[in-house]
C-alpha positions as CSV (number, residue, x, y, z in Angstrom):
1,M,-35.6,-14.3,-42.2
2,L,-39.0,-14.2,-44.0
3,M,-41.6,-11.6,-43.1
4,T,-45.3,-12.2,-43.9
5,P,-48.5,-10.6,-42.6
6,C,-50.3,-12.2,-39.6
7,R,-53.8,-13.6,-40.2
8,R,-55.1,-12.3,-36.9
9,C,-53.7,-8.8,-36.6
10,R,-51.9,-8.2,-39.9
11,G,-48.7,-7.6,-38.0
12,E,-45.3,-8.8,-39.1
13,V,-44.7,-12.6,-38.8
14,V,-41.1,-13.7,-38.4
15,Q,-40.2,-17.2,-39.6
16,K,-37.2,-19.0,-38.2
17,S,-35.7,-22.3,-39.3
18,R,-37.7,-25.2,-37.8
19,G,-34.7,-27.5,-37.9
20,R,-32.5,-25.1,-35.9
21,L,-35.2,-24.4,-33.4
22,T,-35.7,-28.1,-32.8
23,M,-32.0,-28.8,-32.5
24,V,-31.4,-26.0,-30.1
25,G,-34.5,-26.9,-28.0
26,A,-33.4,-30.5,-27.8
27,L,-29.9,-29.6,-26.8
28,M,-31.2,-27.2,-24.1
29,L,-33.4,-30.0,-22.7
30,A,-30.5,-32.3,-22.7
31,A,-28.3,-29.7,-21.0
32,A,-30.9,-29.4,-18.2
33,G,-29.8,-32.8,-17.1
34,L,-26.7,-31.1,-15.6
35,G,-29.0,-30.1,-12.7
36,L,-28.7,-33.6,-11.4
37,I,-25.0,-33.0,-10.7
38,S,-25.3,-30.4,-8.1
39,P,-28.1,-28.6,-6.2
40,L,-26.5,-25.3,-7.2
41,L,-27.5,-26.1,-10.8
42,W,-31.2,-26.8,-10.2
43,V,-32.5,-23.3,-10.8
44,P,-30.5,-22.7,-14.0
45,A,-31.4,-26.3,-15.2
46,V,-35.1,-25.5,-14.8
47,V,-34.8,-22.2,-16.7
48,V,-32.9,-23.9,-19.5
49,A,-35.4,-26.8,-19.7
50,M,-38.4,-24.4,-19.9
51,T,-36.6,-22.4,-22.7
52,G,-35.8,-25.6,-24.6
53,A,-39.4,-26.8,-24.3
54,Y,-40.6,-23.4,-25.6
55,L,-38.3,-23.6,-28.6
56,L,-39.6,-27.2,-29.4
57,A,-43.2,-25.9,-29.1
58,W,-42.4,-23.0,-31.4
59,A,-40.8,-25.4,-34.0
60,S,-43.6,-28.0,-33.9
61,I,-46.9,-26.2,-33.0
62,G,-45.9,-22.8,-34.3
63,K,-44.1,-24.1,-37.4
64,G,-41.3,-21.6,-36.7
65,R,-43.6,-18.6,-37.1
66,W,-44.0,-15.8,-34.6
67,C,-46.2,-12.6,-34.9
68,R,-44.5,-9.5,-33.6
69,G,-47.9,-7.7,-33.3
70,C,-50.1,-10.1,-31.3
71,K,-47.2,-12.1,-29.8
72,R,-48.6,-15.5,-30.8
73,F,-47.5,-18.5,-32.9
74,D,-49.0,-18.1,-36.4
75,G,-48.7,-21.7,-37.3
76,V,-51.8,-22.8,-39.1
């Protein structure tokens, strides 16, 4: 895990593997399809889908970087 200073607040920026974030996010979105099987799985499927979408956004827009200080993507 690589730590660099944030451009906004000079806090710690954590960088995760973009490939792993993309893979896990895509798998979570695919797993959300299980909500079609039973109405009991709809709520967990929505939560899993939202989390997967967030991970994909972190990997693409945020370039795998997250500031611990200002709680934002530090992707530029």
